[in-house]
C-alpha positions in Angstrom: -9.9 -21.6 -15.2 -7.0 -24.1 -15.6 -9.4 -26.5 -17.2 -10.8 -23.9 -19.6 -7.2 -22.6 -20.6 -5.5 -25.9 -20.6 -2.7 -24.3 -18.6 -1.6 -24.4 -14.9 -3.2 -21.4 -13.0 -2.1 -20.1 -9.6 -3.7 -17.6 -7.3 -1.8 -15.1 -5.1 -2.6 -12.3 -2.8 -2.4 -8.9 -4.5 0.0 -7.3 -1.9 2.2 -10.3 -2.1 2.5 -9.8 -5.9 3.0 -6.1 -5.5 5.8 -6.7 -2.9 7.3 -9.3 -5.2 7.2 -7.0 -8.1 8.8 -4.1 -6.2 11.5 -6.5 -4.8 12.6 -7.5 -8.3 11.9 -4.6 -10.5 10.8 -1.5 -8.4 11.9 0.5 -5.4 12.6 -2.5 -3.4 15.5 -3.8 -5.5 18.7 -4.5 -3.3 16.6 -4.3 -0.1 16.1 -7.3 2.1 13.5 -5.9 4.5 10.7 -3.4 3.5 7.0 -2.8 3.6 5.1 -2.5 0.5 1.7 -0.8 1.2 -1.1 -0.9 -1.5 -3.4 2.0 -1.0 -6.2 1.6 -3.4 -9.9 0.4 -2.9 -8.5 -1.4 0.1 -5.3 -1.1 2.1 -3.0 -4.1 2.5 0.7 -4.5 3.3 3.2 -6.9 1.7 6.0 -7.6 4.4 9.4 -8.5 2.8 11.7 -10.0 5.6 15.2 -11.0 5.1 14.6 -11.1 1.2 11.4 -13.1 1.3 7.7 -12.0 1.3 6.2 -13.1 4.5 2.8 -14.8 3.9 1.8 -15.6 7.5 0.0 -18.9 8.6 -2.7 -18.9 6.0 -1.4 -16.3 3.5 -3.1 -13.2 5.0 -0.3 -11.4 6.6 -0.5 -7.7 6.2 -4.2 -7.1 6.3 -3.6 -3.6 8.0 -6.7 -2.1 6.3 -8.9 -3.4 9.2 -6.7 -1.8 11.9 -8.9 0.4 14.0 -8.2 4.0 14.2 -9.1 5.5 17.6 -11.7 8.3 17.5 -13.4 7.2 14.2 -16.6 5.5 13.4 -16.8 5.2 9.6 -18.6 1.9 8.5 -16.2 -0.5 6.8 -17.2 -3.1 4.3 -16.1 -5.8 6.8 -18.9 -4.8 9.0 -16.9 -3.0 11.8 -16.5 0.7 12.2 -13.4 2.8 12.3 -11.2 0.7 10.0 -8.2 2.2 8.4 -9.4 1.6 4.8 -12.8 3.0 5.5 -10.8 6.5 6.2 -8.0 6.2 3.7 -9.2 4.2 0.7 -9.1 5.7 -2.7 -13.0 6.0 -2.8 -13.2 7.8 0.5 -10.4 10.3 -0.4 -11.9 10.9 -3.8 -15.3 11.6 -2.3 -13.8 14.0 0.1 -11.8 15.9 -2.6 -15.0 16.1 -4.7 -17.0 17.5 -1.8 -14.2 20.1 -1.0 -14.2 21.2 -4.5 -18.0 21.4 -4.7 -18.0 18.8 -7.5 -18.6 15.2 -6.2 -16.4 12.7 -8.2 -14.3 15.6 -9.5 -10.9 13.9 -8.9 -11.3 11.3 -11.6 -7.9 12.3 -13.0 -4.8 11.9 -10.7 -4.0 12.8 -7.2 -0.8 14.5 -8.2 -2.7 17.5 -9.5 -4.3 18.3 -6.2 -2.9 21.7 -5.2 -5.9 23.6 -3.6 -5.6 24.1 0.2 -8.5 21.8 1.1 -7.4 19.1 -1.1 -3.9 19.2 0.2 -5.2 19.1 3.8 -7.3 16.0 2.9 -4.5 14.1 1.4 -2.1 15.1 4.2 -4.5 14.0 6.9 -5.1 10.8 5.1 -1.4 10.1 4.8 -0.9 11.1 8.5 -3.6 8.4 9.6 -1.9 5.8 7.4 1.5 6.7 8.6 0.4 6.5 12.3 -0.5 2.9 11.7 2.6 2.1 9.7 4.8 3.6 12.5 3.9 0.7 14.7 4.8 -1.8 11.9 8.2 0.0 11.5 8.8 -0.4 15.3 7.9 -4.1 14.9 9.9 -5.0 11.8 12.5 -2.3 11.5 12.4 -2.1 7.6 14.8 -0.4 5.3 11.9 1.3 3.3 8.2 1.8 3.2 6.9 1.7 -0.4 3.6 3.1 -1.2 1.8 1.5 -4.2 -1.8 1.3 -5.5 -3.9 3.9 -7.4 -3.7 6.4 -4.5 -0.4 5.5 -2.8 1.7 5.5 -5.9 0.2 8.8 -7.3 -0.2 11.3 -4.6 3.1 13.1 -3.3 1.1 14.9 -0.6 -0.1 11.6 0.9 3.4 10.3 0.9 4.5 13.4 2.7 1.8 12.8 5.4 2.7 9.3 5.8 6.5 10.1 6.1 5.9 12.8 8.7 3.7 10.5 10.9 6.3 7.8 10.7 9.1 10.1 11.6 6.9 11.4 14.5 5.7 8.1 16.0 8.2 5.5 15.1 11.3 5.0 17.3 14.3 7.4 16.4 16.6 4.5 15.8 14.1 2.8 13.6 13.7 5.8 11.2 17.4 6.9 11.1 17.9 5.2 7.7 14.3 4.6 6.7 13.0 5.7 3.3 9.4 6.4 2.4 9.0 6.3 -1.3 6.4 5.7 -4.1 6.4 2.4 -5.8 9.0 2.1 -8.6 6.6 0.2 -10.8 3.7 2.6 -10.0 0.3 1.3 -10.3 1.7 -1.8 -12.1 3.5 -3.4 -9.1 0.9 -6.2 -8.8 1.0 -6.9 -12.5 4.7 -6.9 -12.6 4.8 -9.3 -9.7 2.2 -11.7 -11.4 4.2 -11.8 -14.6 7.5 -12.4 -12.8 5.7 -15.2 -10.7 4.3 -16.7 -13.8 7.7 -16.8 -15.6 9.3 -18.3 -12.5 6.6 -21.1 -12.3 6.9 -21.8 -16.0 10.6 -22.1 -15.6 10.2 -24.5 -12.7 7.6 -26.7 -14.6 9.8 -26.9 -17.8 13.0 -27.9 -16.0 
């Protein structure tokens, strides 16, 4: 791609870019420690620790989508069963909402419009399942905020309520005293914002 464009090209993990975008332009502004969680076709977390996005040894830190959820057996694209993203991903939730309404694929609009009892229950349970996993991360990293992004995480208030309830239930009281659970400030554009900001930063370094 670099050869075709005649320009430098860099590749970044999407949740890294989402966390970076939220750190500079979104709900993470002014925060040094937070979790950015992208809930979309997959589920991943960007960990911002002491003001820096933590990458891990090989850049794959935050792959929480393949955390095993006890008591589940849904087949995941990774080949295992019972992975978090096989239960809470946008496609799975949309299918469940369509089935509950009697119109498969009916939720092609947004998730904020889901107000029927069965739809609210589906989103609440998905949020609770995600929040149960995130509560362990909160205990480990003691963040100031959990920021939900992605096409599902940033648009579904009921899902966010479920996440918040589970974290408050399972994380240690001292950890959640000042913890905020919020939608991404950049909405579904967190990764795009992060990519633009990283490109500007790299271009500035190359020109200096």
